[in-house]
PAZALO-481157 format. One record per residue (C-alpha): x, y, z. Coordinates in nm, 4 decimals. Each point is the difference from the previous one (the first is absolute). Example, Ala and Ser with C-alpha at 12.3 -4.5 7.8 and 13.67 -1.06 7.14 Angstrom:
<rs>
[r [1.2300,-0.4500,0.7800]] [r [0.1370,0.3440,-0.0660]] 
</rs>
This chain:
<rs>
[r [-9.9283,1.0971,2.0672]] [r [0.3678,-0.0436,-0.0820]] [r [0.1578,-0.1612,0.3077]] [r [0.3539,0.0535,-0.1299]] [r [-0.0735,0.3706,-0.0428]] [r [-0.1034,0.0161,0.3661]] [r [0.3248,-0.1426,0.1419]] [r [0.1948,0.3271,-0.0013]] [r [-0.2956,0.1891,0.1420]] [r [-0.0466,-0.2583,0.2744]] [r [0.3614,0.0395,0.1149]] [r [-0.0387,0.3788,0.0000]] [r [-0.3282,-0.0241,0.1907]] [r [0.1620,-0.2208,0.2650]] [r [0.2734,0.2596,0.0580]] [r [-0.2553,0.2796,0.0238]] [r [-0.1934,-0.1930,0.2656]] [r [0.3188,-0.0743,0.1947]] [r [0.1197,0.3616,-0.0064]] [r [-0.3424,0.1732,-0.0145]] [r [0.1716,0.2517,-0.2246]] [r [0.0247,0.0370,-0.3767]] [r [0.3251,0.1913,0.0473]] [r [0.1695,-0.2652,0.2170]] [r [-0.1251,-0.2831,-0.2193]] [r [0.1378,0.1782,-0.3073]] [r [0.3411,0.0434,0.1678]] [r [0.0251,-0.3637,0.1050]] [r [-0.0937,-0.1184,-0.3490]] [r [0.2118,0.2649,-0.1742]] [r [-0.3014,0.1376,-0.1865]] [r [-0.1507,0.3448,-0.0264]] [r [-0.2908,0.0881,0.2251]] [r [-0.2191,0.0641,-0.3031]] [r [0.0778,-0.3498,-0.1355]] [r [-0.1051,-0.1583,0.3277]] [r [-0.3233,0.2012,0.0126]] [r [-0.0796,-0.0882,-0.3612]] [r [0.0624,-0.3725,0.0529]] [r [-0.2326,-0.0097,0.3021]] [r [-0.2723,0.1876,-0.1839]] [r [0.0223,-0.2319,-0.3016]] [r [-0.0017,-0.3050,0.2273]] [r [-0.3189,0.1162,0.1673]] [r [-0.1622,0.0524,-0.3395]] [r [0.0983,-0.3497,-0.1158]] [r [-0.1237,-0.1556,0.3269]] [r [-0.3192,0.2061,0.0021]] [r [0.0383,0.0938,0.3668]] [r [0.1647,0.2620,0.2214]] [r [0.3058,-0.1185,0.1899]] [r [0.1044,0.3267,0.1662]] [r [-0.1728,0.3037,0.1421]] [r [0.2198,0.3021,-0.0699]] [r [-0.0121,0.3317,0.1781]] [r [0.2445,0.2873,-0.0038]] [r [0.1425,-0.1154,0.3332]] [r [-0.0051,-0.3784,-0.0014]] [r [-0.0780,-0.3232,-0.1771]] [r [-0.2480,-0.2521,0.1365]] [r [-0.0248,-0.3553,-0.1282]] [r [-0.3539,-0.1177,-0.0700]] [r [-0.1307,-0.3287,0.1329]] [r [0.0318,-0.1672,-0.3403]] [r [0.3405,0.1637,-0.0369]] [r [0.1228,-0.1656,0.3221]] [r [-0.1151,-0.3411,-0.1206]] [r [0.1520,0.0571,-0.3451]] [r [0.3271,0.1102,0.1632]] [r [0.0527,-0.3501,0.1435]] [r [0.0377,-0.1368,-0.3528]] [r [0.2097,0.2932,-0.1175]] [r [0.2304,-0.0363,0.3011]] [r [0.0829,-0.3586,-0.0958]] [r [0.0961,0.1101,-0.3492]] [r [0.2177,0.2777,0.1409]] [r [0.1742,-0.2432,0.2346]] [r [0.0600,-0.2454,-0.2826]] [r [0.1476,0.2814,-0.2097]] [r [0.2331,0.0878,0.2885]] [r [0.1001,-0.3644,0.0351]] [r [0.0745,-0.0230,-0.3714]] [r [0.2141,0.3125,0.0231]] [r [0.1886,-0.1443,0.2979]] [r [0.0567,-0.3220,-0.1911]] [r [0.1650,0.1828,-0.2898]] [r [0.2037,0.2160,0.2358]] [r [0.1178,-0.3080,0.1904]] [r [0.0737,-0.1744,-0.3288]] [r [0.2561,0.2685,-0.0751]] [r [0.1215,0.0471,0.3578]] [r [0.0016,-0.3627,0.1149]] [r [0.0997,-0.2713,-0.2497]] [r [-0.2504,-0.2758,-0.0653]] [r [-0.0579,-0.2663,-0.2601]] [r [0.2282,-0.2534,-0.1666]] [r [0.3692,0.0517,-0.0783]] [r [0.1422,-0.2320,-0.2691]] [r [0.3752,-0.0445,-0.0308]] [r [0.2463,-0.2194,-0.1874]] [r [0.3673,-0.0379,0.0928]] [r [0.3037,-0.2261,-0.0549]] [r [0.0056,-0.3044,0.2266]] [r [0.3123,0.0653,0.2101]] [r [-0.0201,0.3776,0.0202]] [r [-0.3738,-0.0180,0.0592]] [r [0.0316,-0.2547,0.2808]] [r [0.2868,0.1744,0.1754]] [r [-0.0852,0.3687,-0.0517]] [r [-0.3539,0.0552,-0.1286]] [r [-0.1872,-0.2358,0.2351]] [r [0.1351,0.1645,0.3215]] [r [-0.1046,0.3411,-0.1342]] [r [-0.3442,-0.1389,-0.0861]] [r [-0.0363,-0.1451,0.3510]] [r [0.0542,0.3466,0.1487]] [r [-0.2349,0.1592,-0.2536]] [r [-0.2825,-0.2463,0.0659]] [r [0.0328,0.0444,0.3766]] [r [-0.0343,0.3784,-0.0335]] [r [-0.2758,0.0025,-0.2649]] [r [-0.2717,-0.2390,0.1113]] [r [-0.2311,0.0786,-0.2923]] [r [0.2507,-0.1101,-0.2661]] [r [0.0336,-0.3573,-0.1259]] [r [0.3107,-0.1089,-0.1917]] [r [0.0456,-0.2454,-0.2873]] [r [0.3703,-0.0711,-0.0634]] [r [0.1432,-0.2249,-0.2728]] [r [0.3646,-0.1041,0.0296]] [r [0.1468,-0.1018,-0.3344]] [r [0.3133,0.0462,-0.2071]] [r [-0.1876,0.0101,-0.3299]] [r [0.0068,0.3037,-0.2285]] [r [-0.2643,0.2547,0.0964]] [r [-0.2177,0.1859,-0.2504]] [r [-0.1988,0.2743,0.1727]] [r [-0.2230,0.0375,-0.3059]] [r [-0.1386,-0.3520,0.0360]] [r [0.0665,-0.0771,0.3675]] [r [-0.2689,0.1190,0.2392]] [r [0.2191,0.1406,0.2796]] [r [0.0119,0.3396,0.1690]] [r [0.3762,-0.0214,0.0619]] [r [0.2725,-0.2157,-0.1515]] [r [0.3425,-0.0249,0.1652]] [r [0.2785,-0.0271,-0.2565]] [r [0.3670,-0.0934,0.0488]] [r [0.2478,0.0641,-0.2804]] [r [0.2819,0.2095,-0.1373]] [r [-0.2016,0.2464,-0.2080]] [r [-0.3027,0.2173,0.0727]] [r [-0.3191,-0.1761,-0.1189]] [r [-0.1588,0.1358,-0.3164]] [r [-0.3221,0.1090,0.1672]] [r [-0.1504,0.3481,0.0516]] [r [-0.0682,-0.0368,0.3754]] [r [0.3178,-0.1135,0.1768]] [r [0.1363,0.0823,0.3479]] [r [0.3544,-0.1013,0.1052]] [r [0.0424,-0.2020,0.3180]] [r [0.3512,-0.1054,0.1008]] [r [0.3220,-0.1423,-0.1433]] [r [0.0750,-0.3662,0.0641]] [r [0.3702,-0.0635,0.0537]] [r [0.1563,-0.3465,-0.0247]] [r [0.2906,-0.1698,0.1727]] [r [0.1765,-0.3297,0.0679]] [r [-0.0937,-0.1944,0.3150]] [r [0.1129,-0.3212,0.1663]] [r [0.0019,-0.1603,0.3427]] [r [0.2988,0.0631,0.2279]] [r [0.0594,-0.3775,0.0146]] [r [0.0151,-0.0291,-0.3796]] [r [0.2475,0.2855,-0.0286]] [r [0.2174,-0.1393,0.2793]] [r [0.0923,-0.2952,-0.2253]] [r [0.1853,0.2241,-0.2465]] [r [0.2561,0.2796,-0.0027]] [r [-0.1501,0.3476,0.0548]] [r [-0.1510,0.1737,-0.3027]] [r [0.1707,0.3364,-0.0271]] [r [-0.0764,0.1040,-0.3584]] [r [-0.2411,-0.0993,-0.2819]] [r [0.2747,-0.1933,-0.1786]] [r [-0.0011,-0.2502,0.2904]] [r [-0.3566,-0.1105,-0.0761]] [r [0.0199,-0.2545,-0.2877]] [r [0.1212,-0.2860,0.2245]] [r [-0.3329,-0.0241,0.1890]] [r [-0.3419,-0.1509,-0.0708]] [r [-0.2819,0.2492,-0.0587]] [r [-0.3758,0.0072,0.0427]] [r [-0.1361,0.2287,-0.2690]] [r [-0.3363,0.1351,-0.1042]] [r [-0.1791,-0.1501,-0.3007]] [r [-0.2660,0.2308,-0.1397]] [r [-0.0336,0.3710,-0.0937]] [r [0.3145,0.0758,0.2041]] [r [0.1940,-0.2947,-0.1507]] [r [0.3721,0.0482,0.0609]] [r [0.2719,-0.1016,-0.2461]] [r [0.2855,0.1730,0.1787]] [r [0.0276,0.1999,0.3190]] [r [0.0431,0.3782,-0.0385]] [r [0.2124,0.2036,0.2412]] [r [0.0523,0.3747,0.0313]] [r [0.2185,0.2018,0.2315]] [r [0.0815,0.3605,-0.0803]] [r [0.1302,-0.0182,-0.3620]] [r [0.0557,-0.3746,-0.0013]] [r [-0.2444,-0.2245,-0.1846]] [r [0.0359,-0.3772,-0.0112]] [r [-0.2066,-0.2908,-0.1304]] [r [0.0986,-0.3268,0.1621]] [r [-0.1149,-0.3278,-0.1537]] [r [-0.0831,-0.2607,0.2627]] [r [-0.1208,-0.3581,0.0063]] [r [-0.3609,-0.0571,0.0959]] [r [-0.0952,-0.3481,0.1129]] [r [-0.3525,0.1006,0.1074]] [r [-0.2386,0.2527,-0.1573]] [r [-0.3406,0.0823,0.1465]] [r [-0.2635,0.2457,-0.1216]] [r [-0.0855,0.1158,0.3520]] [r [0.2209,0.2140,0.2242]] [r [-0.1446,-0.1360,0.3255]] [r [0.0832,-0.3545,-0.1095]] [r [0.3522,0.1138,-0.0906]] [r [0.0434,0.1464,0.3445]] [r [-0.1203,-0.3240,0.1564]] [r [0.2637,-0.1939,-0.1949]] [r [0.2667,0.2487,0.1023]] [r [-0.0999,-0.0367,0.3668]] [r [0.0383,-0.3770,-0.0301]] [r [0.3625,0.0493,-0.1045]] [r [-0.0429,-0.0995,-0.3642]] [r [0.2146,0.2835,-0.1331]] [r [0.0122,0.3736,-0.0614]] [r [-0.3311,0.1537,-0.1014]] [r [-0.0463,0.3125,-0.2087]] [r [-0.3002,0.1654,0.1621]] [r [-0.1925,0.3255,0.0304]] [r [0.1187,0.1649,0.3199]] [r [-0.3545,0.0285,0.1375]] [r [-0.0361,-0.3811,-0.0151]] [r [0.3170,-0.0629,0.2006]] [r [-0.0290,0.2853,0.2499]] [r [-0.1706,-0.1975,0.2781]] [r [0.2356,-0.2978,-0.0365]] [r [0.2998,0.2329,0.0224]] [r [-0.1430,0.1604,0.3134]] [r [-0.0408,-0.3482,0.1521]] [r [0.3585,-0.0970,-0.0883]] [r [-0.1202,-0.2766,-0.2346]] [r [0.1527,0.1627,-0.3102]] [r [0.2864,0.2391,-0.0648]] [r [0.0356,0.2485,-0.2839]] [r [0.3108,-0.0528,-0.2137]] [r [0.2010,0.2892,-0.1439]] [r [-0.2259,0.2664,0.1563]] [r [0.2205,0.2784,-0.1357]] [r [-0.1018,-0.0825,-0.3574]] [r [-0.3304,0.0920,-0.1686]] [r [-0.1795,-0.2598,-0.2078]] [r [-0.3302,-0.0068,-0.1927]] [r [-0.2646,0.2633,0.0645]] [r [-0.3601,-0.0490,-0.1097]] [r [-0.2798,0.2561,0.0298]] [r [-0.3565,-0.0455,0.1186]] [r [-0.3069,0.1941,-0.1102]] [r [-0.3718,0.0161,0.0547]] [r [-0.2141,0.0066,-0.3140]] [r [-0.3591,0.1230,0.0293]] [r [-0.2862,-0.1168,-0.2196]] [r [-0.1228,0.3463,-0.1014]] [r [-0.0807,0.3420,0.1395]] [r [-0.3627,-0.1090,0.0369]] [r [0.1014,-0.2730,0.2481]] [r [0.2115,0.2249,0.2246]] [r [-0.2445,-0.0135,0.2908]] [r [0.0910,0.1073,0.3527]] [r [0.0821,-0.3584,0.1004]] [r [0.2395,-0.0393,-0.2953]] [r [0.1752,0.3308,0.0622]] [r [0.0205,-0.0550,0.3757]] [r [0.1530,-0.3464,-0.0385]] [r [0.2459,0.1217,-0.2634]] [r [0.1248,0.2714,0.2358]] [r [0.0127,-0.2399,0.2971]] [r [0.1916,-0.2627,-0.1994]] [r [0.2521,0.2519,-0.1246]] [r [0.0662,0.1304,0.3514]] [r [0.0242,-0.3463,0.1588]] [r [0.2376,-0.1432,-0.2605]] [r [0.2279,0.3013,0.0081]] [r [-0.0017,-0.0127,0.3790]] [r [0.0491,-0.3766,0.0454]] [r [0.2439,-0.0673,-0.2832]] [r [0.1758,0.3300,0.0475]] [r [0.0639,-0.0914,0.3639]] [r [0.1321,-0.3439,-0.0981]] [r [0.2478,0.1526,-0.2451]] [r [0.1228,0.2444,0.2619]] [r [0.0534,-0.2849,0.2464]] [r [0.2022,-0.1942,-0.2543]] 
</rs>
């Protein structure tokens, strides 16, 4: 006897017993009535016993059929559970989500979004690496990589996030020691805290309407981390050139002020890169959408307030 061959017939038999109707069993299993009748007949032949007594009016389950049904019912229930599992897999995210992101942007913007995502999706675990190294999605084993730069990454699966604008920030006490800064040309007399790394600054760019200026300034302190730069600025060490999202909270607290707010400075873009189409599971797609909405909401609100 081929046990594997019996599995389909056992599920069909269980539905026939539960409905006491070939027609209703066929409907629930999306089969034809003739297919159901044939499967039951072949099952009885393979088992060498009669499971059902059929009349023109009704179906009666034999004594051996009732005992056999107990086993078939378990298989049917397991099949239903397996179907629910797959349906929930697509409807409710589960499994591991692996991400990689730049240190500052990841700490300030990605981690809060992940906190919300984890709280709402209890079956998802997250593995996040914060690093400023170059990312290669071919070799790196991540579902999503967050990229910050000036140009769109050369990768087939890319989704834009937000623009990162930059500005000059200092403490009110530091600025009170000097004459007011009214235009970019007033800047060279001050000490600056500048970024050392992928966003390394040689001169400070300014744009307003049709005006474009590049102002060379003196940097006494360079750091490869924007949060550390902000900390130095808050201590009164000088004027820091920072991403606006880094300084937003300090500005709201009155710890820092934005200089020359009427001028535009650097703008960097952020993207999400996905490993491949085969890894675009529900958890990956759901987090990508949630991250995009949260960043555009949070950082969009901060720009409007400024």
